[in-house]
Each structure stands twice: as structure tokens, then as C-alpha cells.
FIKEPA-499159 format. One record per residue (C-alpha): residue in three letters; chain; x, y, z. Coordinates in nm, 4 decimals. Example, Ala and Ser with C-alpha at 12.3 -4.5 7.8 and 13.67 -1.06 7.14 Angstrom:
FIKEPA-499159
<node rest="ALA" kette="A" x="1.2300" y="-0.4500" z="0.7800"/>
<node rest="SER" kette="A" x="1.3670" y="-0.1060" z="0.7140"/>
This chain:
FIKEPA-499159
<node rest="MET" kette="A" x="4.8942" y="4.0116" z="-0.2364"/>
<node rest="PRO" kette="A" x="4.7612" y="4.1782" z="-0.5543"/>
<node rest="ARG" kette="A" x="4.3824" y="4.1834" z="-0.5665"/>
<node rest="ALA" kette="A" x="4.3694" y="4.0130" z="-0.9076"/>
<node rest="PHE" kette="A" x="4.5909" y="3.7287" z="-0.7858"/>
<node rest="ALA" kette="A" x="4.3811" y="3.6832" z="-0.4710"/>
<node rest="LYS" kette="A" x="4.0673" y="3.6724" z="-0.6822"/>
<node rest="SER" kette="A" x="4.2217" y="3.4074" z="-0.9054"/>
<node rest="LEU" kette="A" x="4.3127" y="3.1943" z="-0.6039"/>
<node rest="PHE" kette="A" x="3.9561" y="3.2275" z="-0.4732"/>
<node rest="MET" kette="A" x="3.8101" y="3.1170" z="-0.8075"/>
<node rest="VAL" kette="A" x="4.0436" y="2.8184" z="-0.8234"/>
<node rest="ALA" kette="A" x="3.9480" y="2.7183" z="-0.4694"/>
<node rest="MET" kette="A" x="3.5794" y="2.7486" z="-0.5531"/>
<node rest="ALA" kette="A" x="3.6237" y="2.5348" z="-0.8641"/>
<node rest="ILE" kette="A" x="3.8016" y="2.2677" z="-0.6604"/>
<node rest="CYS" kette="A" x="3.5223" y="2.2668" z="-0.4009"/>
<node rest="LEU" kette="A" x="3.2517" y="2.2439" z="-0.6658"/>
<node rest="ASP" kette="A" x="3.4350" y="1.9620" z="-0.8417"/>
<node rest="ALA" kette="A" x="3.4772" y="1.7765" z="-0.5138"/>
<node rest="SER" kette="A" x="3.1045" y="1.8148" z="-0.4469"/>
<node rest="ALA" kette="A" x="3.0199" y="1.6886" z="-0.7917"/>
<node rest="GLN" kette="A" x="3.2429" y="1.3842" z="-0.7431"/>
<node rest="ALA" kette="A" x="3.1106" y="1.3028" z="-0.3958"/>
<node rest="PRO" kette="A" x="2.9022" y="0.9854" z="-0.3835"/>
<node rest="PHE" kette="A" x="2.5235" y="1.0169" z="-0.4068"/>
<node rest="PRO" kette="A" x="2.3576" y="1.1678" z="-0.2116"/>
<node rest="ASN" kette="A" x="2.5606" y="1.4725" z="-0.1088"/>
<node rest="LYS" kette="A" x="2.2756" y="1.7220" z="-0.0633"/>
<node rest="PRO" kette="A" x="1.9086" y="1.7192" z="0.0449"/>
<node rest="ILE" kette="A" x="1.6515" y="1.5109" z="-0.1441"/>
<node rest="LYS" kette="A" x="1.2957" y="1.6255" z="-0.2119"/>
<node rest="ILE" kette="A" x="0.9957" y="1.3927" z="-0.2489"/>
<node rest="ILE" kette="A" x="0.6961" y="1.5469" z="-0.4249"/>
<node rest="VAL" kette="A" x="0.3411" y="1.4361" z="-0.3383"/>
<node rest="GLY" kette="A" x="0.0634" y="1.5137" z="-0.5857"/>
<node rest="PHE" kette="A" x="-0.2147" y="1.5354" z="-0.3269"/>
<node rest="ALA" kette="A" x="-0.3070" y="1.7427" z="-0.0220"/>
<node rest="PRO" kette="A" x="-0.1377" y="1.6722" z="0.3143"/>
<node rest="GLY" kette="A" x="-0.2853" y="1.3995" z="0.5334"/>
<node rest="GLY" kette="A" x="-0.3911" y="1.1502" z="0.2659"/>
<node rest="ASN" kette="A" x="-0.2538" y="0.8010" z="0.2126"/>
<node rest="THR" kette="A" x="0.0104" y="0.8986" z="-0.0438"/>
<node rest="ASP" kette="A" x="0.1279" y="1.1832" z="0.1791"/>
<node rest="VAL" kette="A" x="0.1603" y="0.9594" z="0.4856"/>
<node rest="VAL" kette="A" x="0.3479" y="0.6881" z="0.2920"/>
<node rest="ALA" kette="A" x="0.5847" y="0.9538" z="0.1564"/>
<node rest="ARG" kette="A" x="0.6552" y="1.1093" z="0.4971"/>
<node rest="VAL" kette="A" x="0.7150" y="0.7791" z="0.6759"/>
<node rest="THR" kette="A" x="0.9453" y="0.6663" z="0.3931"/>
<node rest="ALA" kette="A" x="1.1271" y="1.0010" z="0.3824"/>
<node rest="ALA" kette="A" x="1.2027" y="0.9930" z="0.7554"/>
<node rest="ARG" kette="A" x="1.3795" y="0.6573" z="0.7288"/>
<node rest="MET" kette="A" x="1.5552" y="0.7491" z="0.4026"/>
<node rest="GLN" kette="A" x="1.6996" y="1.0492" z="0.5823"/>
<node rest="ASP" kette="A" x="1.8368" y="0.8280" z="0.8608"/>
<node rest="ILE" kette="A" x="1.9889" y="0.5770" z="0.6185"/>
<node rest="LEU" kette="A" x="2.1273" y="0.8156" z="0.3546"/>
<node rest="GLY" kette="A" x="2.2556" y="1.0789" z="0.5957"/>
<node rest="GLN" kette="A" x="2.0927" y="1.3672" z="0.4059"/>
<node rest="ALA" kette="A" x="1.7747" y="1.5644" z="0.4657"/>
<node rest="VAL" kette="A" x="1.4766" y="1.4154" z="0.2804"/>
<node rest="VAL" kette="A" x="1.1850" y="1.6592" z="0.2675"/>
<node rest="VAL" kette="A" x="0.8296" y="1.6116" z="0.1408"/>
<node rest="GLU" kette="A" x="0.6585" y="1.8814" z="-0.0646"/>
<node rest="ASN" kette="A" x="0.2893" y="1.8698" z="-0.1554"/>
<node rest="LYS" kette="A" x="0.2002" y="1.9811" z="-0.5068"/>
<node rest="PRO" kette="A" x="-0.1692" y="1.8910" z="-0.5503"/>
<node rest="GLY" kette="A" x="-0.3647" y="1.9355" z="-0.8709"/>
<node rest="ALA" kette="A" x="-0.5458" y="1.7398" z="-1.1441"/>
<node rest="GLY" kette="A" x="-0.5547" y="1.4178" z="-0.9423"/>
<node rest="GLY" kette="A" x="-0.1770" y="1.4027" z="-0.9115"/>
<node rest="VAL" kette="A" x="-0.1025" y="1.4873" z="-1.2759"/>
<node rest="VAL" kette="A" x="0.0478" y="1.8293" z="-1.1915"/>
<node rest="ALA" kette="A" x="0.3114" y="1.6696" z="-0.9687"/>
<node rest="THR" kette="A" x="0.3783" y="1.3905" z="-1.2186"/>
<node rest="GLU" kette="A" x="0.4387" y="1.6406" z="-1.4988"/>
<node rest="PHE" kette="A" x="0.6693" y="1.8354" z="-1.2658"/>
<node rest="ILE" kette="A" x="0.8853" y="1.5297" z="-1.1976"/>
<node rest="ALA" kette="A" x="0.8975" y="1.4333" z="-1.5645"/>
<node rest="LYS" kette="A" x="1.0689" y="1.7680" z="-1.6319"/>
<node rest="ALA" kette="A" x="1.2889" y="1.7799" z="-1.3192"/>
<node rest="PRO" kette="A" x="1.6695" y="1.7391" z="-1.3343"/>
<node rest="PRO" kette="A" x="1.7486" y="1.3649" z="-1.3597"/>
<node rest="ASP" kette="A" x="1.9940" y="1.3597" z="-1.0699"/>
<node rest="GLY" kette="A" x="1.8019" y="1.1722" z="-0.8000"/>
<node rest="TYR" kette="A" x="1.7469" y="1.4764" z="-0.5795"/>
<node rest="THR" kette="A" x="1.3861" y="1.5390" z="-0.6868"/>
<node rest="LEU" kette="A" x="1.1585" y="1.2360" z="-0.6639"/>
<node rest="LEU" kette="A" x="0.7858" y="1.1633" z="-0.6737"/>
<node rest="MET" kette="A" x="0.5766" y="0.9409" z="-0.4510"/>
<node rest="SER" kette="A" x="0.3681" y="0.8309" z="-0.7459"/>
<node rest="SER" kette="A" x="0.0382" y="0.6472" z="-0.7471"/>
<node rest="LEU" kette="A" x="-0.1627" y="0.4297" z="-0.9813"/>
<node rest="GLY" kette="A" x="-0.4108" y="0.6939" z="-1.1002"/>
<node rest="PRO" kette="A" x="-0.1975" y="0.9792" z="-1.2340"/>
<node rest="HIS" kette="A" x="0.0891" y="0.7552" z="-1.3454"/>
<node rest="THR" kette="A" x="-0.0878" y="0.4758" z="-1.5323"/>
<node rest="VAL" kette="A" x="-0.4500" y="0.5837" z="-1.5867"/>
<node rest="SER" kette="A" x="-0.4425" y="0.9556" z="-1.6657"/>
<node rest="PRO" kette="A" x="-0.2567" y="0.9061" z="-1.9978"/>
<node rest="SER" kette="A" x="-0.5590" y="0.7058" z="-2.1209"/>
<node rest="LEU" kette="A" x="-0.8222" y="0.9169" z="-1.9481"/>
<node rest="LEU" kette="A" x="-0.7091" y="1.2701" z="-2.0353"/>
<node rest="LYS" kette="A" x="-0.6771" y="1.4166" z="-2.3840"/>
<node rest="SER" kette="A" x="-0.3150" y="1.5033" z="-2.3161"/>
<node rest="VAL" kette="A" x="-0.0686" y="1.4917" z="-2.0281"/>
<node rest="GLY" kette="A" x="0.2718" y="1.6515" z="-2.0152"/>
<node rest="PHE" kette="A" x="0.4649" y="1.3284" z="-1.9666"/>
<node rest="ASP" kette="A" x="0.5272" y="0.9848" z="-2.1116"/>
<node rest="PRO" kette="A" x="0.4491" y="0.7350" z="-1.8305"/>
<node rest="VAL" kette="A" x="0.7114" y="0.4900" z="-1.9557"/>
<node rest="ASN" kette="A" x="1.0034" y="0.7032" z="-2.0770"/>
<node rest="ASP" kette="A" x="0.9774" y="1.0186" z="-1.8641"/>
<node rest="LEU" kette="A" x="0.9529" y="0.8435" z="-1.5263"/>
<node rest="ALA" kette="A" x="1.2114" y="0.6005" z="-1.3887"/>
<node rest="PRO" kette="A" x="1.0727" y="0.3434" z="-1.1405"/>
<node rest="VAL" kette="A" x="1.2663" y="0.3201" z="-0.8132"/>
<node rest="SER" kette="A" x="1.0536" y="0.0947" z="-0.5928"/>
<node rest="ASN" kette="A" x="0.6865" y="0.0276" z="-0.5329"/>
<node rest="VAL" kette="A" x="0.6584" y="0.1180" z="-0.1652"/>
<node rest="ALA" kette="A" x="0.3121" y="-0.0020" z="-0.0623"/>
<node rest="VAL" kette="A" x="-0.0299" y="-0.1111" z="-0.1889"/>
<node rest="ASN" kette="A" x="-0.3632" y="-0.0457" z="-0.0246"/>
<node rest="ALA" kette="A" x="-0.7361" y="-0.1000" z="-0.0601"/>
<node rest="LEU" kette="A" x="-1.0103" y="0.1570" z="-0.0988"/>
<node rest="LEU" kette="A" x="-1.3175" y="0.1462" z="0.1206"/>
<node rest="LEU" kette="A" x="-1.6641" y="0.2129" z="-0.0212"/>
<node rest="MET" kette="A" x="-1.8616" y="0.4135" z="0.2318"/>
<node rest="VAL" kette="A" x="-2.1725" y="0.6276" z="0.2494"/>
<node rest="ASN" kette="A" x="-2.3051" y="0.9091" z="0.4610"/>
<node rest="PRO" kette="A" x="-2.5326" y="0.7544" z="0.7289"/>
<node rest="ASN" kette="A" x="-2.8263" y="0.9522" z="0.5884"/>
<node rest="VAL" kette="A" x="-2.8184" y="0.7297" z="0.2803"/>
<node rest="PRO" kette="A" x="-3.0595" y="0.4430" z="0.3672"/>
<node rest="VAL" kette="A" x="-2.8374" y="0.1506" z="0.2635"/>
<node rest="LYS" kette="A" x="-2.6278" y="-0.1002" z="0.4565"/>
<node rest="SER" kette="A" x="-2.4802" y="-0.3151" z="0.1797"/>
<node rest="VAL" kette="A" x="-2.3532" y="-0.2923" z="-0.1769"/>
<node rest="PRO" kette="A" x="-2.6686" y="-0.4537" z="-0.3260"/>
<node rest="GLU" kette="A" x="-2.8823" y="-0.2019" z="-0.1363"/>
<node rest="LEU" kette="A" x="-2.6634" y="0.0838" z="-0.2618"/>
<node rest="ILE" kette="A" x="-2.6947" y="-0.0369" z="-0.6211"/>
<node rest="ALA" kette="A" x="-3.0738" y="-0.0572" z="-0.5924"/>
<node rest="TYR" kette="A" x="-3.0948" y="0.2862" z="-0.4291"/>
<node rest="ALA" kette="A" x="-2.8668" y="0.4456" z="-0.6900"/>
<node rest="LYS" kette="A" x="-3.0724" y="0.3016" z="-0.9755"/>
<node rest="ALA" kette="A" x="-3.3919" y="0.4268" z="-0.8143"/>
<node rest="ASN" kette="A" x="-3.2392" y="0.7748" z="-0.7794"/>
<node rest="PRO" kette="A" x="-3.0418" y="0.8349" z="-1.1015"/>
<node rest="GLY" kette="A" x="-2.8124" y="1.1365" z="-1.0907"/>
<node rest="LYS" kette="A" x="-2.8902" y="1.2079" z="-0.7249"/>
<node rest="LEU" kette="A" x="-2.5896" y="1.0399" z="-0.5632"/>
<node rest="ASN" kette="A" x="-2.2703" y="1.2463" z="-0.5562"/>
<node rest="PHE" kette="A" x="-1.9453" y="1.0594" z="-0.5041"/>
<node rest="GLY" kette="A" x="-1.6230" y="1.2364" z="-0.4151"/>
<node rest="SER" kette="A" x="-1.2649" y="1.1694" z="-0.5135"/>
<node rest="SER" kette="A" x="-0.9129" y="1.2992" z="-0.4561"/>
<node rest="GLY" kette="A" x="-0.9036" y="1.4224" z="-0.8159"/>
<node rest="ILE" kette="A" x="-0.9871" y="1.3370" z="-1.1757"/>
<node rest="GLY" kette="A" x="-0.8077" y="1.0177" z="-1.2743"/>
<node rest="ALA" kette="A" x="-0.7278" y="0.9178" z="-0.9155"/>
<node rest="THR" kette="A" x="-0.8260" y="0.5648" z="-0.8120"/>
<node rest="THR" kette="A" x="-1.0938" y="0.7132" z="-0.5854"/>
<node rest="HIS" kette="A" x="-1.2494" y="0.8607" z="-0.9021"/>
<node rest="LEU" kette="A" x="-1.1989" y="0.5551" z="-1.1240"/>
<node rest="SER" kette="A" x="-1.3515" y="0.3211" z="-0.8678"/>
<node rest="GLY" kette="A" x="-1.6736" y="0.5198" z="-0.8728"/>
<node rest="GLU" kette="A" x="-1.6794" y="0.5282" z="-1.2525"/>
<node rest="VAL" kette="A" x="-1.6198" y="0.1534" z="-1.2799"/>
<node rest="PHE" kette="A" x="-1.8863" y="0.0931" z="-1.0145"/>
<node rest="GLY" kette="A" x="-2.1348" y="0.3023" z="-1.2117"/>
<node rest="SER" kette="A" x="-2.0438" y="0.1285" z="-1.5371"/>
<node rest="MET" kette="A" x="-2.0760" y="-0.2226" z="-1.3923"/>
<node rest="THR" kette="A" x="-2.4070" y="-0.1526" z="-1.2171"/>
<node rest="GLY" kette="A" x="-2.5721" y="0.0829" z="-1.4643"/>
<node rest="ALA" kette="A" x="-2.6181" y="0.3396" z="-1.1879"/>
<node rest="ARG" kette="A" x="-2.5843" y="0.7074" z="-1.2859"/>
<node rest="LEU" kette="A" x="-2.3576" y="0.8751" z="-1.0305"/>
<node rest="VAL" kette="A" x="-2.2261" y="1.2334" z="-1.0179"/>
<node rest="HIS" kette="A" x="-1.8522" y="1.2773" z="-0.9657"/>
<node rest="VAL" kette="A" x="-1.7164" y="1.5642" z="-0.7549"/>
<node rest="ALA" kette="A" x="-1.3358" y="1.6070" z="-0.7589"/>
<node rest="PHE" kette="A" x="-1.1268" y="1.7470" z="-0.4724"/>
<node rest="LYS" kette="A" x="-0.7524" y="1.8107" z="-0.4305"/>
<node rest="GLY" kette="A" x="-0.7006" y="1.5152" z="-0.2006"/>
<node rest="GLY" kette="A" x="-0.8793" y="1.2558" z="0.0098"/>
<node rest="PRO" kette="A" x="-0.9255" y="1.4535" z="0.3356"/>
<node rest="PRO" kette="A" x="-1.1211" y="1.7416" z="0.1738"/>
<node rest="ALA" kette="A" x="-1.3504" y="1.4891" z="0.0042"/>
<node rest="ILE" kette="A" x="-1.4023" y="1.3058" z="0.3347"/>
<node rest="ALA" kette="A" x="-1.4987" y="1.6373" z="0.4966"/>
<node rest="ALA" kette="A" x="-1.7619" y="1.6920" z="0.2253"/>
<node rest="LEU" kette="A" x="-1.8960" y="1.3389" z="0.2789"/>
<node rest="LEU" kette="A" x="-1.9224" y="1.4007" z="0.6533"/>
<node rest="ALA" kette="A" x="-2.1050" y="1.7268" z="0.5857"/>
<node rest="GLY" kette="A" x="-2.3564" y="1.5533" z="0.3609"/>
<node rest="ASP" kette="A" x="-2.2471" y="1.7355" z="0.0456"/>
<node rest="LEU" kette="A" x="-2.1543" y="1.3919" z="-0.0918"/>
<node rest="GLN" kette="A" x="-2.3507" y="1.0712" z="-0.0463"/>
<node rest="MET" kette="A" x="-2.0823" y="0.8108" z="-0.1146"/>
<node rest="MET" kette="A" x="-1.7109" y="0.7708" z="-0.1768"/>
<node rest="PHE" kette="A" x="-1.4360" y="0.5191" z="-0.2452"/>
<node rest="ALA" kette="A" x="-1.1614" y="0.6353" z="-0.0074"/>
<node rest="ASN" kette="A" x="-0.8175" y="0.5177" z="0.0983"/>
<node rest="LEU" kette="A" x="-0.8338" y="0.3110" z="0.4154"/>
<node rest="SER" kette="A" x="-0.6143" y="0.5626" z="0.5986"/>
<node rest="ASP" kette="A" x="-0.8730" y="0.8338" z="0.5316"/>
<node rest="ALA" kette="A" x="-1.1784" y="0.6147" z="0.5814"/>
<node rest="LEU" kette="A" x="-1.1069" y="0.3915" z="0.8811"/>
<node rest="PRO" kette="A" x="-1.1221" y="0.6561" z="1.1584"/>
<node rest="GLN" kette="A" x="-1.4578" y="0.7816" z="1.0300"/>
<node rest="VAL" kette="A" x="-1.6050" y="0.4340" z="0.9834"/>
<node rest="LYS" kette="A" x="-1.4834" y="0.3045" z="1.3195"/>
<node rest="SER" kette="A" x="-1.6276" y="0.6114" z="1.4926"/>
<node rest="GLY" kette="A" x="-1.9641" y="0.5542" z="1.3246"/>
<node rest="LYS" kette="A" x="-1.9614" y="0.8907" z="1.1480"/>
<node rest="LEU" kette="A" x="-1.9625" y="0.7168" z="0.8095"/>
<node rest="ARG" kette="A" x="-2.0908" y="0.3720" z="0.7079"/>
<node rest="GLY" kette="A" x="-1.8483" y="0.1274" z="0.5464"/>
<node rest="LEU" kette="A" x="-1.9914" y="-0.1148" z="0.2913"/>
<node rest="ALA" kette="A" x="-1.7031" y="-0.2978" z="0.1210"/>
<node rest="VAL" kette="A" x="-1.3379" y="-0.2898" z="0.0153"/>
<node rest="THR" kette="A" x="-1.2188" y="-0.2713" z="-0.3445"/>
<node rest="THR" kette="A" x="-0.9455" y="-0.5346" z="-0.3465"/>
<node rest="SER" kette="A" x="-0.9834" y="-0.8956" z="-0.4611"/>
<node rest="ARG" kette="A" x="-0.9678" y="-1.0186" z="-0.1010"/>
<node rest="ARG" kette="A" x="-1.0739" y="-0.8831" z="0.2364"/>
<node rest="VAL" kette="A" x="-0.8260" y="-0.6740" z="0.4327"/>
<node rest="ALA" kette="A" x="-0.6985" y="-0.7426" z="0.7828"/>
<node rest="GLN" kette="A" x="-0.7847" y="-0.3959" z="0.9145"/>
<node rest="VAL" kette="A" x="-1.1597" y="-0.4469" z="0.8570"/>
<node rest="PRO" kette="A" x="-1.2098" y="-0.8230" z="0.8071"/>
<node rest="GLU" kette="A" x="-1.5828" y="-0.7909" z="0.8682"/>
<node rest="LEU" kette="A" x="-1.6301" y="-0.5913" z="0.5483"/>
<node rest="PRO" kette="A" x="-1.6792" y="-0.7909" z="0.2271"/>
<node rest="THR" kette="A" x="-1.5132" y="-0.7079" z="-0.1031"/>
<node rest="VAL" kette="A" x="-1.7140" y="-0.5288" z="-0.3706"/>
<node rest="ALA" kette="A" x="-1.6587" y="-0.8368" z="-0.5892"/>
<node rest="GLU" kette="A" x="-1.8175" y="-1.0757" z="-0.3411"/>
<node rest="SER" kette="A" x="-2.1036" y="-0.8295" z="-0.2876"/>
<node rest="GLY" kette="A" x="-2.2470" y="-0.8821" z="-0.6332"/>
<node rest="LEU" kette="A" x="-1.9897" y="-0.7332" z="-0.8717"/>
<node rest="PRO" kette="A" x="-1.7497" y="-1.0181" z="-0.9583"/>
<node rest="GLY" kette="A" x="-1.4290" y="-0.8943" z="-1.1199"/>
<node rest="PHE" kette="A" x="-1.4294" y="-0.5594" z="-0.9409"/>
<node rest="ASN" kette="A" x="-1.0711" y="-0.5074" z="-0.8205"/>
<node rest="VAL" kette="A" x="-0.8937" y="-0.1794" z="-0.7480"/>
<node rest="ALA" kette="A" x="-0.5675" y="-0.1967" z="-0.5501"/>
<node rest="PRO" kette="A" x="-0.3918" y="0.1440" z="-0.5536"/>
<node rest="TRP" kette="A" x="-0.0165" y="0.1590" z="-0.5007"/>
<node rest="ASN" kette="A" x="0.2305" y="0.4266" z="-0.3938"/>
<node rest="GLY" kette="A" x="0.5748" y="0.3990" z="-0.5508"/>
<node rest="LEU" kette="A" x="0.8850" y="0.6130" z="-0.5656"/>
<node rest="VAL" kette="A" x="0.9887" y="0.7317" z="-0.9123"/>
<node rest="ALA" kette="A" x="1.2578" y="0.9639" z="-1.0504"/>
<node rest="PRO" kette="A" x="1.2906" y="1.1636" z="-1.3731"/>
<node rest="GLY" kette="A" x="1.3394" y="0.9346" z="-1.6722"/>
<node rest="LYS" kette="A" x="1.7104" y="0.9812" z="-1.7399"/>
<node rest="THR" kette="A" x="1.8309" y="0.9468" z="-1.3810"/>
<node rest="PRO" kette="A" x="2.1579" y="0.7448" z="-1.3765"/>
<node rest="PRO" kette="A" x="2.1104" y="0.3704" z="-1.3079"/>
<node rest="GLU" kette="A" x="2.3508" y="0.3773" z="-1.0136"/>
<node rest="VAL" kette="A" x="2.1427" y="0.6482" z="-0.8455"/>
<node rest="ILE" kette="A" x="1.8218" y="0.4531" z="-0.9063"/>
<node rest="ALA" kette="A" x="1.9879" y="0.1428" z="-0.7601"/>
<node rest="LYS" kette="A" x="2.0988" y="0.3300" z="-0.4467"/>
<node rest="LEU" kette="A" x="1.7509" y="0.4716" z="-0.3874"/>
<node rest="SER" kette="A" x="1.5800" y="0.1394" z="-0.4569"/>
<node rest="GLU" kette="A" x="1.8072" y="-0.0522" z="-0.2197"/>
<node rest="THR" kette="A" x="1.7237" y="0.2035" z="0.0487"/>
<node rest="VAL" kette="A" x="1.3469" y="0.1682" z="0.0004"/>
<node rest="GLN" kette="A" x="1.3705" y="-0.2120" z="-0.0096"/>
<node rest="ARG" kette="A" x="1.5573" y="-0.2050" z="0.3210"/>
<node rest="ILE" kette="A" x="1.2936" y="0.0238" z="0.4758"/>
<node rest="ALA" kette="A" x="1.0065" y="-0.1971" z="0.3564"/>
<node rest="ARG" kette="A" x="1.1567" y="-0.4938" z="0.5448"/>
<node rest="GLU" kette="A" x="1.1717" y="-0.3085" z="0.8768"/>
<node rest="GLN" kette="A" x="0.9055" y="-0.4071" z="1.1294"/>
<node rest="ALA" kette="A" x="0.8409" y="-0.0478" z="1.2433"/>
<node rest="PHE" kette="A" x="0.7668" y="0.0541" z="0.8853"/>
<node rest="ARG" kette="A" x="0.5459" y="-0.2505" z="0.8278"/>
<node rest="ASP" kette="A" x="0.3524" y="-0.1704" z="1.1465"/>
<node rest="LYS" kette="A" x="0.2976" y="0.1890" z="1.0345"/>
<node rest="MET" kette="A" x="0.1753" y="0.0760" z="0.6931"/>
<node rest="PHE" kette="A" x="-0.0728" y="-0.1617" z="0.8600"/>
<node rest="GLU" kette="A" x="-0.1980" y="0.1317" z="1.0699"/>
<node rest="ILE" kette="A" x="-0.2902" y="0.3287" z="0.7583"/>
<node rest="GLY" kette="A" x="-0.4348" y="0.0312" z="0.5728"/>
<node rest="SER" kette="A" x="-0.1391" y="-0.0330" z="0.3434"/>
<node rest="GLU" kette="A" x="0.0740" y="-0.3392" z="0.2731"/>
<node rest="PRO" kette="A" x="0.4492" y="-0.2711" z="0.2310"/>
<node rest="LEU" kette="A" x="0.6147" y="-0.3928" z="-0.0891"/>
<node rest="GLY" kette="A" x="0.9638" y="-0.2555" z="-0.1530"/>
<node rest="ASP" kette="A" x="1.0343" y="-0.4175" z="-0.4887"/>
<node rest="THR" kette="A" x="1.3106" y="-0.3705" z="-0.7468"/>
<node rest="PRO" kette="A" x="1.2993" y="-0.1126" z="-1.0289"/>
<node rest="GLU" kette="A" x="1.2409" y="-0.3953" z="-1.2765"/>
<node rest="GLN" kette="A" x="0.9504" y="-0.5387" z="-1.0784"/>
<node rest="PHE" kette="A" x="0.7978" y="-0.1942" z="-1.0372"/>
<node rest="ARG" kette="A" x="0.8312" y="-0.1220" z="-1.4100"/>
<node rest="ALA" kette="A" x="0.6447" y="-0.4470" z="-1.4869"/>
<node rest="THR" kette="A" x="0.3623" y="-0.3390" z="-1.2529"/>
<node rest="ILE" kette="A" x="0.3423" y="0.0015" z="-1.4219"/>
<node rest="ASN" kette="A" x="0.3342" y="-0.1465" z="-1.7716"/>
<node rest="ASN" kette="A" x="0.0639" y="-0.3965" z="-1.6749"/>
<node rest="ASP" kette="A" x="-0.1488" y="-0.1234" z="-1.5158"/>
<node rest="ILE" kette="A" x="-0.1155" y="0.1060" z="-1.8181"/>
<node rest="GLN" kette="A" x="-0.2541" y="-0.1713" z="-2.0386"/>
<node rest="ARG" kette="A" x="-0.5232" y="-0.2854" z="-1.7919"/>
<node rest="TRP" kette="A" x="-0.6601" y="0.0595" z="-1.7116"/>
<node rest="GLY" kette="A" x="-0.6366" y="0.1738" z="-2.0710"/>
<node rest="ARG" kette="A" x="-0.8683" y="-0.1147" z="-2.1578"/>
<node rest="ILE" kette="A" x="-1.1038" y="-0.0409" z="-1.8648"/>
<node rest="VAL" kette="A" x="-1.1270" y="0.3298" z="-1.9483"/>
<node rest="LYS" kette="A" x="-1.2107" y="0.2479" z="-2.3093"/>
<node rest="GLU" kette="A" x="-1.4598" y="-0.0320" z="-2.2405"/>
<node rest="ALA" kette="A" x="-1.6374" y="0.1561" z="-1.9618"/>
<node rest="GLY" kette="A" x="-1.6424" y="0.4808" z="-2.1583"/>
<node rest="ILE" kette="A" x="-1.4920" y="0.6710" z="-1.8640"/>
<node rest="LYS" kette="A" x="-1.4260" y="1.0352" z="-1.9488"/>
<node rest="ALA" kette="A" x="-1.2658" y="1.3216" z="-1.7605"/>
<node rest="GLU" kette="A" x="-1.5061" y="1.6036" z="-1.6830"/>
């Protein structure tokens, strides 16, 4: 067979294979879920538990890749510019997705048009805790101590614009206490600094905080949601501890690049909704202090739009600024 003819046959065969792959139903290759924070934090755990079940259901590898930086903004910008084919997704969160556009001078994405909601996976509370060396055992005592020691209490966060940061800023604004913010690239590194005494207080995800509080290494004071949480029912809310109206309920939701085809979004959303109904998944979310949601793209978009407006107003009224 002449070499040129053989080469032509090979090219035709390759074209047929590529066309067949392109026409195969979604998904027909591995999916990647990006996490904008360091491994081990709440968002990371939610992503990995979700990815494991997605892999079982979809029949394709679903891998998680951590891309920390700027409180999750680096990963969010990355997804906004990724190919809109459903194979690169983001386990987004309230802070970088809905707050950073109001908090930062500029971000490299439009939170409404550049990110396509798939499903809000889970919501959780933050836990306000202090290093045991801080002589307080309640929120009122912390407020009094902070006011008596202006600028001497450092609070850590998982990054600028993250809910762990915003909670501290709102707390300072509502109480008149002058706190010093110290940003890290995720919850676990901030927790380590709190344990070491480099920080005095922190609003942390329950998954990061509970082991340390239950062991007595850190002292829990209150939770940030509007109602108490089942994992630590003995702890009051910040609102009922003297700051009525204080309510921070971070979420973790799966999003895709903005122009991802509707049928791909629907397939992914149906998968997440199915996972959120499974008892094993619900049990795991309870373990890490989260409540499973699994809503539709439309419901998730409504949540995002509401949070953009709410936090934009809070950032402006409280005068919160990025360092």
C-alpha cells in the first residue's frame, strides 16, 4: 500500500474517531472540580465528597484540584475563563462569588454572566472561637474585652473576601471594636495560627472548628447563623448573644463557565440533586457541620443574585475594605 494512501486512511480514521468522541453524550472524558482554598477546609471536603459520587454516577473520573489565592478569587477567575464545556467546574462559595466583586477594586469575572450556576450543594455555619488565653467565655465578654484592647485582637480568615473575613469585619462594625485581620490561604492554616496563639479569635467553618473546640484546645463562643446548629446546640447564635441581625450562612455550590450549554448544566445539576438526597451524603455533610441542599440552577441563581445585593449593601454600609 503506498505510504501516502496509508497516511490518508489513517487521517480519515482519526477524524472519524474524533467526530465520534465529539458526538458522544456528556460526559465522555474526565471532569475537574477546582477548589479556591487549601486542602482540608470545608469547601475542599464538600468538593471531594461530591466528586466521588459524581464519578460513580457519571461513569467518568471526577478529580479535585486546589487553586488557592485571594480568598477564592483566583480560582473563580480561572473558571470564568475556562472552556464552557462542563469538564472544568468550580466548587464556589459565598465570599469570592458574591462578595468580592463589591469588596475588591476589580475582579477578573462578572459574577452573573461569567459563571453558570449548577446546584447549591450545601450550606454551613461559622463558629466564633478564641484562643483559651483570651479571658472571655461569651460574646458580650469578647466585645467588652475587644473594646478595652483596641487593635490588639488579631482575627484570622481563609482569605480576603471569604466569609471568615467578612464575619469578623461585620462583627467589628456592629460592636465598634477595632480588630486586626490576618488573611491565610485557607481555614486550616488560620486554625493552626489560632492554636499557636498568633491569632486571638476567628470565625471558622464548623468542619475546621469543631474538632478543636470539642477537644478543648480552642473555646467556642457562638455560631453565625440565624438559628443554633445541631452539631453544637449548646452554643448560642451571635444574634442572640447581643448582636441582633447578625447572620452569616456560607454556602458551597457547583458552577461552570458562563456559556456552558444548558443541557450540560442540566445533566450536572440533576446529578448533584440526586447526590444531595442520598443518606450517606447527608450524614457526611452533618459530620462536617454542613446542611445539604442540592437545588436547581434557577434556585441557585436566585440565591447568588440575592447575596450579591445583600453583601454589596453590607460592604458599603459597614465600610469594609480589602487590605
